[in-house]
C-alpha positions in Angstrom: 12.9 1.6 26.4 12.1 4.6 28.4 15.1 6.9 27.5 14.5 6.0 23.7 10.7 6.9 24.2 12.1 10.1 26.0 14.3 11.2 22.7 11.7 10.2 20.2 9.3 12.4 22.5 11.9 15.3 22.4 12.3 14.8 18.8 9.0 15.3 18.2 8.2 18.2 20.3 11.3 20.0 18.1 9.7 18.9 14.7 6.6 20.9 15.8 8.5 23.9 15.7 10.7 23.2 12.0 8.9 23.6 8.9 8.1 20.2 6.9 11.1 19.8 4.9 13.4 19.6 8.1 10.4 16.8 9.8 10.7 15.2 6.5 14.3 14.6 6.8 13.9 13.8 10.4 11.4 11.6 10.3 12.8 10.0 7.5 16.2 9.2 9.0 14.2 7.8 12.1 12.6 5.4 9.6 16.4 4.2 8.7 17.1 4.1 12.2 14.5 1.9 13.1 14.9 -0.3 9.9 18.6 -0.8 10.6 17.3 -1.8 13.9 15.2 -4.4 12.8 17.6 -5.4 10.1 19.9 -6.9 12.9 17.4 -8.5 14.9 16.4 -10.2 12.1 19.7 -11.7 11.4 19.6 -12.9 14.3 16.6 -15.1 14.5 16.3 -16.0 10.3 18.3 -18.7 10.6 16.7 -20.3 14.0 13.6 -20.0 12.1 14.7 -22.1 9.4 15.4 -24.7 11.4 12.2 -25.0 12.9 12.3 -23.1 16.1 8.9 -21.9 16.2 9.3 -18.9 18.8 12.0 -17.3 16.6 10.3 -17.9 13.5 7.5 -16.0 15.4 9.4 -13.3 16.4 11.3 -13.4 12.5 7.5 -13.0 11.4 6.6 -10.0 13.9 10.0 -8.2 12.8 9.0 -8.6 8.8 5.4 -7.4 10.3 6.9 -3.9 11.7 9.3 -3.6 8.5 6.5 -3.5 6.1 4.4 -1.0 8.7 7.1 1.4 8.2 7.8 1.0 4.5 4.2 1.4 4.3 4.0 -1.9 2.0 1.0 -2.8 4.5 -1.8 -0.1 3.2 -4.7 -1.2 1.8 -5.1 -0.4 -1.7 -8.1 1.6 -2.7 -9.8 0.1 -5.7 -12.4 2.4 -7.8 -14.8 0.4 -9.5 -17.5 2.0 -11.6 -21.0 -0.3 -12.6 -22.4 1.0 -15.9 -26.2 -0.5 -16.2 -27.9 -1.2 -20.0 -31.0 -1.7 -21.4 -31.2 -4.9 -23.1 -33.8 -3.4 -25.3 -32.0 -0.3 -26.3 -28.9 -2.7 -26.5 -30.5 -4.6 -29.2 -31.8 -1.8 -30.9 -28.4 -0.7 -31.7 -26.9 -4.0 -32.3 -29.8 -4.5 -34.7 -29.0 -0.9 -36.4 -25.4 -1.2 -36.6 -26.2 -5.0 -38.2 -28.7 -3.8 -41.1 -25.3 -1.1 -41.7 -23.2 -3.8 -41.7 -25.3 -4.8 -44.8 -24.7 -2.6 -47.2 -28.1 -0.3 -45.8 -27.3 3.8 -45.3 -25.7 5.3 -42.2 -27.9 5.0 -39.4 -28.0 8.0 -36.4 -27.9 5.6 -33.4 -29.2 8.5 -31.0 
């Protein structure tokens, strides 16, 4: 494990000296390698987890969580919401003006 950590540290220090395109290529290839390793692990624990081995199921779920994190599938979704408030009196006035217009009265400026 320490050997792998040193390898990653070496790669990261090399990346700091390259341009962004090379950084992205290297990070993508690292991500692909990690996903392949997760695939191998998942294959080992999938069947036992399906037949009731709770330890295998726990490990399998952790593998899937890691996969989701690597792929960015568990990032929070930003939701934008706008709240509009209206004066009920003004809405009623505009509604009455529209009703009058619909009943054949001359067009009325709502402003």
